[in-house]
C-alpha positions in Angstrom: 2.9 6.5 14.9 0.1 8.2 13.0 0.8 6.5 9.7 2.1 3.1 8.6 2.1 0.5 5.9 0.7 -2.9 6.8 1.2 -6.2 4.9 -1.5 -8.8 5.2 -2.6 -12.1 3.6 -6.1 -12.0 2.2 -8.5 -15.0 2.0 -7.0 -16.2 -1.4 -3.6 -16.3 0.2 -2.5 -13.2 -1.6 -0.4 -10.5 0.1 -1.8 -7.1 0.2 -0.5 -3.7 1.4 -2.7 -1.2 3.3 -1.7 2.3 4.2 -3.2 3.5 7.4 -3.4 6.9 8.9 -4.6 7.2 12.4 -5.9 3.7 12.2 -8.0 4.6 9.1 -7.3 2.5 5.9 -6.3 5.4 3.3 -5.6 3.0 0.3 -4.9 -0.7 -0.2 -3.1 -2.5 -3.1 -3.8 -5.1 -5.5 -3.0 -8.7 -4.3 0.5 -10.1 -4.7 1.6 -13.7 -4.9 4.7 -13.2 -2.8 5.5 -11.2 0.2 8.6 -9.8 -1.5 6.5 -8.4 -4.1 4.4 -6.4 -1.4 7.5 -5.1 0.2 8.7 -3.8 -3.3 5.3 -2.2 -3.7 5.9 -0.4 -0.4 9.3 0.8 -1.6 7.9 2.1 -4.8 5.3 4.1 -3.0 7.9 5.5 -0.7 10.1 6.2 -3.6 7.8 7.7 -6.2 4.9 8.9 -4.0 6.4 12.3 -2.7 6.6 13.7 -6.3 3.4 12.3 -7.6 1.1 14.7 -9.2 -2.6 15.0 -8.3 -5.1 14.6 -11.1 -8.6 15.7 -10.3 -11.1 14.1 -12.7 -14.2 15.3 -11.0 
């Protein structure tokens, strides 16, 4: 699979979400205290991401 979400635990014990494309990290989330919150974040990305607008502030 060319792209995937990963959940991992950081050094502080928080759960973080990474989105990878071809093994490269495209973005990473804030830390969550529970794994279920990280899973909810992934579901939110999936639900709301396809229609998200792009804002170019350059």
